[in-house]
N, C-alpha and C positions, 0 to 999 in steps of 0.2 A: 837147511837153507835150500831154496829152490835155485835151479840153474836158470840164468837169464835166457830168454828166448827173443828172437827178433824176426821181423819181416822186412822186405826191401821194396821200395817203390822205384820203378825204373822211370826216370824223368824223360827219357828219350821216347820209349814206346808207350808210356802212360799206362802201365799195368804193374801189378805186383809180380815180382820174380819168385818163383818157387825154388828156392835154394836154401841150403843149411847155413847156420852161423854158429861159430864157436867162440867163446870168450876165453882168452888166455891172459890172465893178469889184466892189463889195461888195453890189450889189443883184441880187436874183434876180427876174426878171420872169416871171410865169406867163402865157405866151401861150396863147390859146385857152380860158382858164378861163371867160370870159364865155359862150362857146358851150356849154361843158359844163354850166354852171349853168342856162342857159336850156333846154337839152335835157332837164334832169332836174327841172324845176319840177313837172310832173304827178306824177312819182314822189314828190316831197316832199309834195305835197298829199295823195296817197293814204295816206302814212305819218303824216300829221298833223304834219309838221314845218313850223314857221313859216317862211315865205319872207321873208327879210330883203333888204336892198339888196345889190347886187353887192359893195360894199365890206365889208359885214358878213359876207358869205359867204366872203370871202378868208380870214378868221380860222378857218374850219372845216376847213382843210387842213393836214396835217402833211407837210412836205417831207422826203424821204429821199434822200440822195445815193448815187450809184453809187460803190463803192469803187475802181473801175478794175480789179477782179479778176474772174476767172471761176472757178466751182467745178470740181470734177473732171469734171462732165458738160458743161462749157461754158456754164453758166447764169451770167448776171451776178449779182454779189453786191452787194446794197444795204444801206444802213443800215436796221435794223429787220428784216432777214431773220433766220431761225433756222437755224443751221448745226451740223453735227456732223462728227466725224472717224471715228465708228464707234459701235456700240451700247454699248460700255463707257465711253465718254468723256462722253456727255451731249449735250444739245441747248441751244445757247446763242445769245443775241441778238447781233447785230453792232452795235457802237457805236464812236464815235470816242473814244479815251481814251489814258491813259498806262499803260504796263506797266513794272513793276519786276521785274527778274530779279536775285536775289541770287547773287553769285559768290564764289569763294574769296578773291579779293583786293579786289574792289570790286563795288558794285551797278551794274547797267546799267539805265538808264531810257530808254524810247523812247516816242514818241507815234505813234499810227497806228490803223488799224482793228483792233479787238480784240473779244473775246467778254466780255461782262459788265463789271463795274466793281470788281473786287477783284484782289488780287495773284495769284490763281490763273488769271488770264486768259492767253490766248495770242493772238499775232498771227494774223490771218486769212491763209490762203494757198490755193493752188489744189488742195490735197489734201482740203479740206473739201467738204461737200455741203450745198446749200441744201435744207431740208426744208419751209419755209413762211415765214411772217412773224408778227410779234408781234400784228398786228391780226386776221388771219383764223384763225390757228392758235395762240393763246396756250396752249392745253392741252398742246402738245408740248414746252414749255419744261421744262428740268430744274429741279426745285425745290431 
């Protein structure tokens, strides 16, 4: 069994935080987040962002889990990434969800890493390519 891996999007500074994450049961502990916050206090002040307490700042991060998959170029695929299978297919966000496939005799329903949130979704696999993510590159999403 693989260990879950995460990354964190800092909603205040609009960048990924380079910190470690540890999963203990159902609790995800953000190790090193205090150092990241302290290292970026000056940047927050320059941008006019109110500096709250460490506990308040924890709420400013969006955790995104690694899917355990690599794209066709060997890049890790994370929740929140934007992937494609080619120019005619579109660019879609990676989310955890349920996929319904209608068959001749019965419908198949599966839960896993998929693109989007409707029945046109597909399961993520190693044939796709990561183009960016929903925070830094929202303009490349297919409308």
